[in-house]
C-alpha positions as CSV (number, residue, x, y, z in Angstrom):
1,M,-49.0,10.5,-70.3
2,E,-45.5,9.3,-69.4
3,E,-42.6,11.7,-69.1
4,W,-40.8,10.3,-72.1
5,E,-44.0,10.8,-74.2
6,K,-43.7,14.5,-73.8
7,F,-40.7,15.0,-76.0
8,S,-41.5,17.0,-79.1
9,T,-39.1,15.1,-81.4
10,V,-37.5,11.7,-81.6
11,K,-34.1,13.4,-81.5
12,K,-34.8,15.0,-78.2
13,R,-36.0,11.7,-76.8
14,G,-32.7,10.2,-78.1
15,E,-30.6,12.8,-76.4
16,W,-32.5,12.1,-73.1
17,A,-31.8,8.3,-73.6
18,E,-28.1,9.1,-74.0
19,L,-28.2,11.0,-70.6
20,Q,-30.0,8.0,-69.1
21,F,-27.3,5.7,-70.4
22,M,-24.5,7.9,-69.1
23,A,-26.1,8.1,-65.6
24,A,-26.7,4.3,-65.5
25,A,-23.0,3.6,-66.5
26,A,-21.7,6.2,-64.1
27,Q,-23.8,4.7,-61.3
28,R,-22.0,1.4,-62.0
29,R,-18.6,3.3,-61.6
30,F,-17.7,3.5,-65.3
31,M,-16.1,6.7,-66.6
32,V,-18.2,8.1,-69.4
33,C,-17.2,10.6,-72.1
34,K,-19.4,12.6,-74.4
35,P,-17.9,13.5,-77.8
36,Y,-18.3,17.1,-78.8
37,G,-21.1,17.7,-81.3
38,D,-23.4,15.1,-82.8
39,S,-21.8,14.3,-86.1
40,G,-19.8,11.3,-84.8
41,A,-20.9,7.7,-85.3
42,Y,-21.1,7.0,-81.6
43,D,-22.8,8.8,-78.8
44,V,-20.9,8.0,-75.6
45,G,-17.4,6.7,-74.8
46,V,-16.8,4.5,-71.9
47,D,-13.3,4.5,-70.4
48,H,-12.5,1.4,-68.3
49,G,-8.9,0.8,-67.4
50,L,-7.0,0.5,-70.7
51,N,-10.2,0.1,-72.7
52,Y,-12.2,2.7,-74.5
53,I,-15.6,1.5,-75.8
54,R,-17.6,3.5,-78.4
55,V,-21.3,3.2,-77.6
56,Q,-24.2,4.1,-79.8
57,V,-27.4,4.6,-77.8
58,K,-30.7,3.7,-79.2
59,S,-34.2,3.6,-77.6
60,S,-37.5,2.1,-78.2
61,T,-41.1,2.7,-77.2
62,S,-42.5,0.7,-80.1
63,Q,-44.3,-2.3,-78.7
64,R,-45.1,-5.1,-81.2
65,G,-46.8,-8.2,-79.7
66,R,-44.6,-9.5,-76.9
67,G,-41.7,-7.2,-77.4
68,Y,-40.3,-3.9,-78.5
69,W,-38.8,-3.2,-81.9
70,C,-35.5,-1.3,-81.7
71,D,-33.9,0.2,-84.9
72,F,-30.1,0.1,-85.2
73,T,-29.8,2.2,-88.3
74,R,-28.5,5.8,-88.4
75,F,-31.1,8.4,-87.6
76,E,-31.0,10.2,-90.9
77,H,-29.0,8.0,-93.3
78,Y,-30.5,4.5,-93.3
79,N,-27.1,2.9,-93.7
80,D,-25.4,0.5,-91.4
81,Y,-22.9,1.3,-88.7
82,T,-19.5,-0.4,-89.1
83,L,-17.2,-2.0,-86.5
84,E,-14.7,0.8,-87.3
85,E,-17.2,3.3,-85.8
86,V,-19.1,1.6,-83.0
87,D,-18.2,-1.2,-80.5
88,L,-21.4,-1.6,-78.6
89,F,-25.1,-0.7,-78.9
90,A,-27.0,0.3,-75.8
91,A,-30.7,-0.1,-76.4
92,Y,-33.1,1.4,-73.9
93,V,-36.6,-0.1,-73.8
94,I,-38.1,3.0,-72.2
95,P,-41.5,1.8,-71.0
96,E,-39.9,-1.1,-69.2
97,N,-36.8,0.8,-68.0
98,V,-34.6,-2.0,-69.3
99,W,-31.2,-1.7,-71.0
100,Y,-29.7,-4.1,-73.6
101,L,-26.0,-3.9,-74.2
102,I,-25.3,-5.6,-77.5
103,P,-21.9,-5.9,-79.1
104,A,-21.9,-4.2,-82.5
105,A,-20.1,-7.3,-83.9
106,Q,-23.2,-9.4,-83.0
107,L,-25.5,-7.1,-85.0
108,V,-23.1,-6.8,-87.9
109,R,-22.6,-10.6,-88.0
110,D,-26.4,-11.1,-88.0
111,R,-26.8,-8.3,-90.6
112,K,-29.5,-6.8,-88.4
113,R,-30.8,-3.2,-88.8
114,G,-33.1,-3.8,-85.9
115,A,-34.1,-6.3,-83.3
116,M,-37.1,-7.4,-81.3
117,L,-36.3,-7.0,-77.6
118,C,-38.5,-8.8,-75.1
119,P,-37.8,-7.6,-71.5
120,V,-41.1,-8.7,-70.0
121,V,-42.4,-11.8,-71.7
122,Q,-40.2,-14.4,-73.3
123,P,-40.5,-14.5,-77.1
124,V,-42.3,-17.4,-78.8
125,K,-39.9,-17.7,-81.7
126,K,-36.5,-19.0,-80.9
127,N,-34.7,-16.6,-83.3
128,T,-36.3,-13.7,-81.5
129,F,-34.7,-14.8,-78.3
130,R,-31.2,-14.1,-79.7
131,Y,-30.6,-10.8,-77.8
132,E,-32.2,-11.6,-74.5
133,G,-28.8,-12.6,-73.1
134,Y,-27.7,-9.0,-73.5
135,K,-30.4,-7.6,-71.2
136,D,-28.6,-5.6,-68.4
137,A,-25.2,-6.9,-69.6
138,W,-23.3,-4.0,-68.1
139,W,-20.3,-6.3,-67.6
140,L,-19.7,-5.9,-71.4
141,L,-18.4,-2.4,-70.7
142,T,-15.3,-4.1,-69.1
143,K,-14.4,-5.8,-72.3
144,S,-11.9,-4.6,-74.9
145,R,-12.9,-3.9,-78.4
146,R,-11.4,-7.2,-79.4
147,G,-13.3,-8.9,-76.6
148,L,-16.5,-7.4,-77.9
149,G,-15.7,-8.6,-81.4
150,M,-15.4,-12.2,-80.0
151,C,-18.9,-11.8,-78.6
152,G,-20.1,-11.3,-82.1
153,R,-18.7,-14.7,-83.0
154,G,-20.9,-16.4,-80.5
155,R,-18.5,-16.2,-77.6
156,M,-19.5,-14.3,-74.5
């Protein structure tokens, strides 16, 4: 049994994934901030120069065929996040130890509540390949909110 399989609830695993994201970002010399409580729309703030990016951390262990399904809805509410609440999603594919940093504008534009992430084997369907360019895209943490919004319009 893997260490991440020992968590008694999905919420506890999610809190662990948030810590993993903060450690990975700090290792890359980003300043991370954790909002007090868990009632906010984002999990972690990343302070870089004049920019402050609101990051919602998600994780997946759900393998489906060649990839992993990652859900981008709220844990308890099943409604969508808005660009007024979140700037970036950090999706951790736990079994593969791979991060995807996806601009919230991209998911909102695509009207996606979830995505198939394929960190090991390239997907067969072209539309499934849409998010592979965001694998380990830590450089997105240097963007402004406006810059991340431009990524959602097909500009990187």
